[in-house]
Backbone as CSV, one residue per row, in Angstrom:
resi,resn,N_x,N_y,N_z,CA_x,CA_y,CA_z,C_x,C_y,C_z
1,MET,175.261,6.471,-153.887,174.028,5.815,-154.308,174.210,4.302,-154.239
2,GLU,173.267,3.629,-153.585,173.342,2.184,-153.422,173.166,1.459,-154.759
3,GLN,173.932,0.388,-154.970,173.832,-0.425,-156.167,173.488,-1.863,-155.775
4,ILE,172.555,-2.462,-156.529,172.071,-3.810,-156.246,172.440,-4.733,-157.409
5,LYS,172.909,-5.930,-157.088,173.201,-6.914,-158.117,171.993,-7.833,-158.277
6,LEU,171.632,-8.095,-159.542,170.454,-8.910,-159.828,170.780,-9.869,-160.971
7,ASP,170.529,-11.148,-160.745,170.767,-12.148,-161.791,169.645,-12.114,-162.816
8,ALA,170.021,-12.290,-164.084,169.043,-12.288,-165.168,169.431,-13.336,-166.205
9,HIS,168.434,-13.803,-166.938,168.673,-14.752,-168.025,167.998,-14.232,-169.290
10,VAL,168.635,-14.484,-170.429,168.009,-14.113,-171.700,166.719,-14.913,-171.848
11,ARG,165.640,-14.209,-172.151,164.310,-14.829,-172.180,164.040,-15.484,-173.533
12,THR,163.581,-16.707,-173.473,163.196,-17.424,-174.688,161.684,-17.571,-174.800
13,LEU,160.992,-17.621,-173.664,159.528,-17.719,-173.671,158.928,-16.342,-173.925
14,LYS,158.091,-16.245,-174.956,157.479,-14.962,-175.308,155.997,-15.152,-175.557
15,GLY,155.317,-14.066,-175.823,153.877,-14.138,-176.031,153.134,-14.286,-174.714
16,LYS,151.800,-14.246,-174.772,150.976,-14.303,-173.568,151.175,-15.602,-172.793
17,SER,151.191,-16.701,-173.519,151.342,-17.990,-172.831,152.730,-18.109,-172.212
18,GLY,153.740,-17.570,-172.903,155.109,-17.644,-172.407,155.312,-16.854,-171.130
19,VAL,154.849,-15.587,-171.124,155.040,-14.745,-169.936,154.172,-15.239,-168.776
20,LYS,153.022,-15.832,-169.094,152.180,-16.398,-168.033,152.903,-17.527,-167.319
21,LYS,153.577,-18.371,-168.102,154.321,-19.483,-167.523,155.471,-18.971,-166.658
22,LEU,156.152,-17.884,-167.127,157.251,-17.301,-166.353,156.758,-16.817,-164.990
23,ARG,155.639,-16.127,-165.000,155.100,-15.579,-163.747,154.694,-16.687,-162.792
24,GLU,154.176,-17.764,-163.338,153.811,-18.905,-162.488,155.037,-19.520,-161.824
25,GLU,156.204,-19.338,-162.459,157.459,-19.860,-161.911,158.193,-18.842,-161.045
26,GLY,157.536,-17.705,-160.769,158.146,-16.688,-159.904,159.134,-15.796,-160.620
27,LEU,159.020,-15.729,-161.942,159.923,-14.898,-162.740,159.173,-13.714,-163.348
28,CYS,159.906,-12.632,-163.572,159.307,-11.422,-164.140,159.919,-11.160,-165.519
29,PRO,159.106,-11.085,-166.567,159.632,-10.752,-167.893,160.055,-9.278,-167.931
30,CYS,161.163,-8.999,-168.602,161.645,-7.628,-168.688,162.449,-7.442,-169.960
31,VAL,162.770,-6.189,-170.262,163.570,-5.841,-171.431,164.577,-4.795,-171.000
32,VAL,165.814,-4.899,-171.495,166.821,-3.887,-171.207,167.160,-3.175,-172.515
33,TYR,167.084,-1.833,-172.484,167.336,-1.011,-173.666,168.627,-0.209,-173.477
34,LYS,169.167,0.234,-174.609,170.286,1.162,-174.593,170.193,2.035,-175.829
35,ALA,169.941,3.348,-175.614,169.814,4.308,-176.709,168.841,3.759,-177.769
36,LEU,169.312,3.580,-179.012,168.456,3.117,-180.094,168.430,1.598,-180.223
37,ASP,168.999,0.914,-179.254,169.016,-0.552,-179.247,167.584,-1.090,-179.211
38,ALA,167.334,-2.156,-179.980,165.981,-2.734,-180.024,165.575,-3.339,-178.699
39,GLY,166.525,-3.641,-177.850,166.195,-4.192,-176.544,166.460,-5.681,-176.450
40,LEU,166.919,-6.112,-175.290,167.216,-7.521,-175.045,166.194,-8.069,-174.052
41,PRO,165.382,-9.067,-174.456,164.382,-9.636,-173.538,165.050,-10.505,-172.481
42,LEU,164.679,-10.253,-171.223,165.279,-10.983,-170.103,164.189,-11.491,-169.167
43,GLU,164.615,-12.292,-168.222,163.744,-12.710,-167.127,164.550,-12.612,-165.835
44,VAL,163.911,-12.083,-164.794,164.571,-11.959,-163.494,163.634,-12.487,-162.417
45,SER,164.166,-12.715,-161.253,163.349,-13.153,-160.126,162.411,-12.025,-159.706
46,SER,161.115,-12.311,-159.645,160.141,-11.300,-159.206,160.451,-10.851,-157.786
47,LYS,160.806,-11.802,-156.934,161.139,-11.487,-155.547,162.392,-10.630,-155.473
48,GLY,163.401,-10.964,-156.295,164.642,-10.204,-156.292,164.443,-8.778,-156.764
49,LEU,163.614,-8.580,-157.799,163.345,-7.240,-158.308,162.560,-6.421,-157.296
50,SER,161.556,-7.027,-156.672,160.776,-6.316,-155.646,161.676,-5.884,-154.489
51,GLY,162.606,-6.761,-154.106,163.531,-6.414,-153.025,164.436,-5.262,-153.390
52,ALA,164.885,-5.213,-154.658,165.748,-4.116,-155.107,165.021,-2.781,-155.044
53,LEU,163.728,-2.795,-155.345,162.944,-1.557,-155.361,162.558,-1.090,-153.958
54,LYS,162.778,-1.933,-152.955,162.447,-1.568,-151.579,163.636,-0.980,-150.822
55,THR,164.752,-0.777,-151.501,165.897,-0.126,-150.861,165.595,1.354,-150.693
56,SER,166.474,2.070,-150.026,166.265,3.497,-149.781,166.199,4.305,-151.076
57,ALA,166.793,3.795,-152.157,166.782,4.510,-153.436,165.449,4.376,-154.152
58,GLY,164.644,3.404,-153.773,163.339,3.216,-154.398,163.457,2.890,-155.874
59,ALA,162.604,3.544,-156.689,162.571,3.271,-158.121,163.830,3.747,-158.836
60,ASN,164.634,4.594,-158.181,165.860,5.100,-158.800,167.089,4.261,-158.445
61,VAL,166.883,3.077,-157.932,167.997,2.218,-157.559,168.820,1.853,-158.792
62,ILE,170.123,1.798,-158.630,171.022,1.359,-159.704,171.194,-0.152,-159.582
63,ILE,170.922,-0.867,-160.677,170.974,-2.326,-160.677,172.072,-2.801,-161.625
64,ASN,172.887,-3.691,-161.136,173.892,-4.337,-161.969,173.355,-5.706,-162.383
65,LEU,172.958,-5.814,-163.654,172.388,-7.057,-164.155,173.499,-8.022,-164.568
66,SER,173.516,-9.168,-163.923,174.444,-10.244,-164.294,173.679,-11.193,-165.203
67,ILE,173.961,-11.126,-166.522,173.128,-11.797,-167.518,173.770,-13.086,-168.014
68,LYS,172.964,-14.132,-168.080,173.406,-15.417,-168.633,172.517,-15.799,-169.802
69,GLN,173.132,-16.406,-170.818,172.388,-16.976,-171.943,172.743,-18.444,-172.010
70,ASP,171.807,-19.290,-171.655,172.072,-20.710,-171.434,173.111,-20.810,-170.308
71,THR,174.274,-21.326,-170.586,175.336,-21.412,-169.559,176.411,-20.358,-169.761
72,LYS,176.239,-19.526,-170.784,177.251,-18.527,-171.106,177.010,-17.231,-170.341
73,GLN,178.033,-16.690,-169.708,177.933,-15.436,-168.977,178.154,-14.277,-169.941
74,LEU,177.169,-13.379,-170.031,177.287,-12.212,-170.902,177.819,-11.020,-170.115
75,LYS,178.046,-9.941,-170.835,178.557,-8.725,-170.220,177.565,-8.190,-169.193
76,GLU,178.051,-7.799,-168.025,177.184,-7.216,-167.006,176.740,-5.830,-167.445
77,ARG,175.475,-5.522,-167.199,174.933,-4.218,-167.597,174.450,-3.450,-166.366
78,THR,174.811,-2.174,-166.324,174.338,-1.293,-165.248,173.095,-0.570,-165.743
79,VAL,171.992,-0.711,-165.012,170.706,-0.194,-165.494,169.947,0.519,-164.375
80,ILE,168.947,1.272,-164.794,167.940,1.810,-163.869,166.574,1.385,-164.399
81,VAL,165.598,1.391,-163.534,164.237,1.029,-163.943,163.607,2.214,-164.664
82,LYS,163.175,1.970,-165.886,162.540,3.035,-166.669,161.019,3.001,-166.547
83,GLU,160.457,1.795,-166.508,158.995,1.663,-166.417,158.625,0.326,-165.807
84,LEU,157.576,0.339,-165.000,157.058,-0.882,-164.385,155.587,-1.040,-164.721
85,GLN,155.170,-2.263,-165.010,153.754,-2.579,-165.144,153.364,-3.437,-163.942
86,ARG,152.331,-3.014,-163.235,151.942,-3.711,-162.013,150.543,-4.298,-162.122
87,GLU,150.325,-5.351,-161.358,149.010,-5.978,-161.257,148.084,-5.037,-160.497
88,PRO,146.908,-4.682,-161.049,146.042,-3.672,-160.438,145.618,-3.978,-158.999
89,LEU,145.386,-5.257,-158.671,144.838,-5.596,-157.362,145.898,-5.698,-156.267
90,ASN,146.944,-6.485,-156.510,147.941,-6.696,-155.444,149.244,-5.941,-155.646
91,GLY,149.376,-5.234,-156.781,150.577,-4.433,-157.002,151.794,-5.221,-157.435
92,GLY,151.629,-6.504,-157.709,152.756,-7.318,-158.157,153.301,-6.832,-159.491
93,ILE,154.606,-6.988,-159.705,155.237,-6.508,-160.925,154.970,-7.496,-162.060
94,LEU,154.372,-7.003,-163.145,154.074,-7.829,-164.307,155.183,-7.771,-165.349
95,HIS,155.806,-6.604,-165.482,156.835,-6.415,-166.503,157.691,-5.212,-166.113
96,ALA,158.969,-5.260,-166.505,159.885,-4.155,-166.195,160.685,-3.777,-167.436
97,ASP,160.853,-2.474,-167.633,161.748,-1.957,-168.662,162.973,-1.378,-167.968
98,PHE,164.160,-1.878,-168.317,165.415,-1.354,-167.790,166.088,-0.510,-168.866
99,TYR,166.841,0.490,-168.416,167.606,1.314,-169.363,169.068,1.286,-168.937
100,GLU,169.924,0.906,-169.870,171.350,0.807,-169.559,171.967,2.200,-169.444
101,ILE,172.791,2.393,-168.440,173.386,3.705,-168.191,174.900,3.565,-168.020
102,SER,175.546,4.725,-168.051,176.969,4.816,-167.710,177.078,5.644,-166.446
103,LEU,177.882,5.189,-165.505,178.019,5.916,-164.236,178.725,7.253,-164.402
104,THR,179.265,7.503,-165.588,179.989,8.766,-165.826,179.218,9.714,-166.736
105,GLU,177.979,9.366,-167.087,177.163,10.206,-167.959,175.903,10.669,-167.236
106,LEU,175.482,11.921,-167.510,174.291,12.485,-166.876,173.035,11.750,-167.345
107,ILE,172.094,11.589,-166.425,170.791,11.009,-166.765,169.682,11.877,-166.174
108,LYS,168.469,11.652,-166.666,167.309,12.386,-166.164,166.395,11.411,-165.426
109,VAL,166.035,11.777,-164.202,165.144,10.953,-163.385,164.189,11.861,-162.617
110,THR,163.137,11.281,-162.062,162.217,12.036,-161.208,162.500,11.706,-159.745
111,VAL,162.433,12.736,-158.916,162.722,12.592,-157.489,161.571,13.199,-156.693
112,SER,161.152,12.523,-155.625,160.026,12.987,-154.811,160.422,14.172,-153.933
113,LEU,159.435,15.036,-153.668,159.610,16.150,-152.730,159.074,15.740,-151.366
114,LEU,159.710,16.253,-150.302,159.272,15.942,-148.944,159.339,17.203,-148.094
115,ALA,158.174,17.646,-147.582,158.123,18.825,-146.724,158.821,18.542,-145.401
116,LYS,159.620,19.492,-144.949,160.368,19.340,-143.695,160.082,20.541,-142.806
117,GLY,159.830,20.278,-141.522,159.539,21.357,-140.581,158.046,21.553,-140.402
118,GLU,157.699,22.431,-139.466,156.289,22.733,-139.173,155.986,24.162,-139.592
119,ALA,155.065,24.311,-140.520,154.731,25.629,-141.054,153.812,26.388,-140.104
120,PRO,154.107,27.672,-139.814,153.211,28.487,-138.970,151.791,28.536,-139.533
121,GLY,151.679,28.540,-140.876,150.349,28.587,-141.485,149.517,27.365,-141.172
122,VAL,150.156,26.212,-141.001,149.425,24.996,-140.650,148.917,25.096,-139.215
123,LYS,149.712,25.721,-138.331,149.271,25.914,-136.944,148.032,26.809,-136.884
124,GLU,147.854,27.652,-137.916,146.689,28.543,-137.978,145.569,27.931,-138.814
125,SER,145.581,26.611,-138.910,144.537,25.835,-139.612,144.662,25.874,-141.125
126,GLY,145.797,26.369,-141.630,146.040,26.318,-143.063,146.319,24.880,-143.503
127,ILE,146.263,24.638,-144.802,146.442,23.293,-145.348,147.702,23.262,-146.204
128,LEU,148.631,22.354,-145.866,149.837,22.204,-146.670,149.489,21.446,-147.943
129,GLN,149.770,22.063,-149.081,149.378,21.506,-150.368,150.613,21.221,-151.236
130,TYR,150.758,19.939,-151.636,151.810,19.581,-152.595,151.276,19.887,-153.998
131,VAL,151.735,20.943,-154.613,151.361,21.221,-156.001,152.151,20.284,-156.920
132,LEU,153.412,20.027,-156.552,154.247,19.048,-157.239,154.664,17.982,-156.233
133,ARG,154.416,16.738,-156.555,154.845,15.636,-155.695,156.277,15.230,-155.999
134,GLU,156.725,15.501,-157.220,158.074,15.143,-157.622,158.552,16.106,-158.696
135,VAL,159.849,16.147,-158.905,160.438,16.993,-159.936,161.404,16.163,-160.766
136,GLU,161.670,16.612,-161.977,162.637,15.942,-162.838,163.997,16.605,-162.649
137,VAL,165.010,15.793,-162.463,166.355,16.328,-162.262,167.321,15.655,-163.229
138,GLU,168.477,16.297,-163.387,169.549,15.754,-164.202,170.816,15.696,-163.359
139,CYS,171.455,14.537,-163.356,172.668,14.352,-162.561,173.352,13.051,-162.963
140,LEU,174.498,12.804,-162.385,175.148,11.517,-162.574,174.361,10.451,-161.808
141,PRO,174.362,9.217,-162.298,173.621,8.156,-161.606,174.001,8.007,-160.137
142,THR,175.270,8.213,-159.826,175.724,8.061,-158.439,175.324,9.239,-157.558
143,HIS,174.749,10.303,-158.162,174.353,11.493,-157.392,172.843,11.635,-157.277
144,ILE,172.102,10.618,-157.690,170.632,10.726,-157.617,170.204,10.812,-156.149
145,PRO,169.527,11.890,-155.750,169.077,11.980,-154.350,167.889,11.063,-154.088
146,GLN,167.801,10.541,-152.871,166.660,9.702,-152.509,165.373,10.516,-152.531
147,LYS,165.465,11.769,-152.098,164.343,12.699,-152.090,164.913,14.109,-151.955
148,ILE,164.087,15.098,-152.232,164.483,16.501,-152.064,163.642,17.085,-150.936
149,GLU,164.276,17.443,-149.852,163.565,17.999,-148.700,163.287,19.487,-148.922
150,VAL,162.097,19.909,-148.545,161.666,21.298,-148.719,161.328,21.868,-147.348
151,ASP,162.076,22.860,-146.912,161.862,23.469,-145.598,160.641,24.383,-145.641
152,VAL,159.599,24.037,-144.883,158.358,24.831,-144.876,158.177,25.571,-143.556
153,SER,159.209,25.625,-142.729,159.076,26.195,-141.378,158.818,27.697,-141.370
154,ASN,158.932,28.361,-142.519,158.681,29.813,-142.571,157.427,30.166,-143.364
155,LEU,156.657,29.172,-143.710,155.485,29.427,-144.551,154.252,29.769,-143.726
156,ASN,153.652,30.910,-144.061,152.366,31.304,-143.485,151.262,31.000,-144.481
157,ILE,150.023,31.257,-144.084,148.900,31.027,-144.982,149.063,31.869,-146.241
158,ALA,148.861,31.249,-147.401,148.972,31.864,-148.738,150.419,31.984,-149.220
159,ASP,151.384,31.513,-148.429,152.780,31.500,-148.871,153.047,30.265,-149.722
160,SER,154.061,30.368,-150.598,154.410,29.252,-151.480,155.913,29.130,-151.622
161,ILE,156.351,27.941,-151.964,157.742,27.693,-152.339,157.744,27.274,-153.802
162,PHE,158.548,27.981,-154.606,158.603,27.719,-156.039,159.746,26.757,-156.361
163,VAL,159.704,26.210,-157.564,160.767,25.311,-158.003,162.125,25.996,-157.895
164,LYS,162.178,27.275,-158.222,163.441,28.017,-158.173,163.977,28.146,-156.744
165,ASP,163.112,27.915,-155.731,163.533,28.036,-154.333,164.075,26.726,-153.770
166,LEU,163.953,25.631,-154.511,164.370,24.330,-153.989,165.879,24.298,-153.764
167,VAL,166.265,23.740,-152.625,167.684,23.584,-152.302,168.099,22.183,-152.756
168,LEU,168.982,22.112,-153.744,169.358,20.847,-154.362,170.743,20.403,-153.936
169,PRO,170.969,19.107,-153.880,172.314,18.594,-153.570,173.301,19.008,-154.668
170,GLU,174.557,18.999,-154.333,175.583,19.362,-155.302,175.562,18.386,-156.483
171,GLY,175.657,18.954,-157.683,175.678,18.128,-158.888,174.314,17.757,-159.411
172,VAL,173.252,18.286,-158.801,171.871,17.970,-159.225,171.222,19.230,-159.790
173,LYS,170.644,19.117,-160.973,169.987,20.254,-161.636,168.521,19.913,-161.848
174,VAL,167.634,20.807,-161.428,166.209,20.571,-161.627,165.817,21.060,-163.012
175,LEU,164.940,20.316,-163.697,164.574,20.631,-165.073,163.181,21.232,-165.208
176,ASN,162.406,21.263,-164.138,161.061,21.843,-164.197,161.129,23.364,-164.332
177,ASP,160.032,23.941,-164.781,159.918,25.392,-164.912,160.156,26.040,-163.543
178,PRO,161.132,26.956,-163.433,161.442,27.579,-162.136,160.277,28.346,-161.518
179,SER,159.323,28.801,-162.366,158.214,29.615,-161.854,157.060,28.784,-161.299
180,LEU,157.141,27.455,-161.419,156.070,26.601,-160.899,156.097,26.550,-159.375
181,ILE,154.907,26.478,-158.768,154.804,26.327,-157.315,155.009,24.863,-156.963
182,ALA,155.851,24.602,-155.985,156.100,23.229,-155.532,155.206,22.881,-154.345
183,ILE,155.212,23.751,-153.317,154.410,23.530,-152.107,153.817,24.859,-151.673
184,SER,152.593,24.846,-151.202,151.947,26.074,-150.726,151.117,25.783,-149.479
185,ILE,150.762,26.828,-148.763,149.867,26.731,-147.604,148.550,27.395,-147.984
186,GLU,147.525,26.591,-148.124,146.219,27.101,-148.537,145.405,27.536,-147.315
187,PRO,144.538,28.556,-147.472,143.671,28.978,-146.370,142.745,27.845,-145.952
188,PRO,142.309,27.849,-144.681,141.382,26.795,-144.236,140.075,26.872,-144.999
189,MET,139.438,25.727,-145.172,138.179,25.682,-145.903,137.071,26.302,-145.065
190,LYS,136.243,27.126,-145.706,135.132,27.763,-144.996,133.951,26.802,-144.938
191,GLU,133.286,26.789,-143.761,132.105,25.945,-143.609,130.911,26.627,-144.269
192,GLU,130.165,25.868,-145.048,128.970,26.409,-145.700,127.813,26.474,-144.709
193,VAL,127.119,27.632,-144.705,125.974,27.817,-143.817,124.747,27.218,-144.476
194,ALA,124.094,26.294,-143.762,122.916,25.629,-144.322,121.743,26.588,-144.399
195,ALA,120.901,26.433,-145.393,119.715,27.269,-145.556,118.747,27.009,-144.408
196,PRO,118.031,28.071,-143.923,117.097,27.885,-142.810,116.019,26.875,-143.150
197,VAL,115.689,26.036,-142.156,114.672,24.999,-142.335,113.352,25.486,-141.759
198,ALA,112.278,25.290,-142.486,110.960,25.738,-142.021,110.557,24.969,-140.763
199,ALA,109.823,25.656,-139.884,109.380,25.036,-138.637,108.459,23.863,-138.942
200,GLU,108.493,22.882,-138.044,107.687,21.687,-138.237,106.207,22.034,-138.284
201,GLY,105.542,21.548,-139.297,104.107,21.801,-139.432,103.798,23.014,-140.286
202,ALA,104.807,23.860,-140.532,104.567,25.051,-141.325,104.428,24.674,-142.788
203,VAL,103.506,25.340,-143.485,103.268,25.070,-144.898,103.852,26.217,-145.696
204,ALA,104.706,25.874,-146.622,105.338,26.905,-147.444,104.311,27.520,-148.364
205,ALA,104.348,28.855,-148.475,103.411,29.566,-149.331,103.730,29.284,-150.783
206,GLU,102.705,29.024,-151.570,102.901,28.773,-152.977,102.401,29.965,-153.774
207,PRO,103.072,30.322,-154.843,102.621,31.455,-155.652,101.275,31.154,-156.290
208,GLU,100.412,32.166,-156.395,99.090,31.995,-156.993,99.231,31.835,-158.490
209,VAL,98.613,30.824,-159.020,98.666,30.567,-160.450,97.308,30.902,-161.052
210,ILE,97.300,31.833,-161.999,96.055,32.258,-162.638,95.938,31.520,-163.957
211,ARG,94.874,30.742,-164.082,94.676,29.981,-165.302,93.460,30.519,-166.047
212,GLU,93.522,30.509,-167.359,92.405,30.952,-168.187,91.286,29.919,-168.124
213,LYS,90.055,30.385,-167.911,88.912,29.486,-167.827,88.618,28.890,-169.186
214,LYS,88.431,27.579,-169.239,88.088,26.902,-170.476,86.558,26.841,-170.625
215,LEU,86.032,27.264,-171.800,84.595,27.270,-172.059,84.151,25.922,-172.611
216,THR,82.887,25.585,-172.276,82.311,24.353,-172.803,81.906,24.590,-174.248
217,PRO,81.674,23.549,-175.021,81.221,23.725,-176.417,79.944,24.543,-176.514
218,GLU,78.989,24.366,-175.561,77.747,25.128,-175.589,78.000,26.611,-175.365
219,GLU,78.953,26.900,-174.404,79.264,28.307,-174.119,79.966,28.940,-175.308
220,LEU,80.836,28.181,-175.988,81.524,28.715,-177.160,80.529,29.021,-178.269
221,ALA,79.506,28.148,-178.470,78.507,28.366,-179.514,77.662,29.596,-179.209
222,ALA,77.281,29.752,-177.928,76.473,30.915,-177.536,77.260,32.200,-177.726
223,GLN,78.555,32.161,-177.417,79.400,33.345,-177.567,79.515,33.741,-179.036
224,ALA,79.633,32.719,-179.894,79.734,32.991,-181.335,78.457,33.622,-181.858
225,GLU,77.261,33.117,-181.402,75.972,33.676,-181.834,75.840,35.119,-181.387
226,GLU,76.324,35.382,-180.179,76.231,36.753,-179.643,77.068,37.701,-180.481
227,GLU,78.280,37.272,-180.842,79.140,38.122,-181.655,78.530,38.330,-183.029
228,LYS,77.895,37.283,-183.584,77.273,37.385,-184.903,76.120,38.361,-184.885
229,GLY,75.326,38.367,-183.780,74.202,39.272,-183.677,74.632,40.715,-183.610
230,LYS,75.741,40.972,-182.942,76.257,42.342,-182.840,76.680,42.871,-184.197
231,GLU,77.263,42.002,-185.017,77.723,42.442,-186.323,76.559,42.709,-187.267
232,ALA,75.427,41.937,-187.121,74.278,42.090,-188.032,73.357,43.229,-187.644
233,LYS,73.412,43.796,-186.445,72.504,44.849,-185.955,72.746,46.132,-186.724
234,PRO,71.683,46.739,-187.358,71.879,47.958,-188.161,72.167,49.164,-187.277
235,ASP,72.888,50.165,-187.832,73.197,51.388,-187.101,71.917,52.199,-186.935
236,LYS,71.808,52.929,-185.836,70.647,53.776,-185.576,70.534,54.860,-186.639
237,GLU,69.258,55.176,-187.102,69.054,56.205,-188.110,69.413,57.549,-187.523
238,LYS,70.014,58.331,-188.385,70.354,59.697,-187.943,69.112,60.550,-188.007
239,LYS,68.961,61.364,-187.023,67.788,62.254,-186.984,68.015,63.403,-187.930
């Protein structure tokens, strides 16, 4: 595993105005932690940190921090990047959290998956689907893989590769649930058939709506008189 040396200084400027001034000077505010340690505030070159993250190890690069406080050289610390805060628009690094490690102790990191080979299912218009883009592994810092390659050359449509099927480098243990699907070949998407369009000029038939006729006030009064007359009419005499 590649290791990068990076110069750092103990940070004295803090708060919003302090970190703003650091960034204007091309420096990145950061903190280095160790276990329950409260953390040591540092500043590093933004350009130097970006360059370290562009190595083949990516975010899992091992960094040897050479720390100075004023003119005094402090103990060098071996760290990995635990968290980055980036500028939303240009992706520039705003802040970094480092975690101090020992090269002889196991650590947990995330590693990206990369499909390798050409799947027969893709040749049949199937879609290769990453269900997991990365997995969490445990290993020594010097054994962190750059990526985990997944051979998909035997996958047909509806086939999957599970976490338990991943081929890992020696000394690397995956921590994800073994029953989870990592990569699968999904069936091709079916085209939806559009509903038939009526011919130009044709008028769509509308259902007949039957509405109750509304009577005028005069008609309502006449109807009431008629009903009243029926009720007042005497029954015919019995013979």
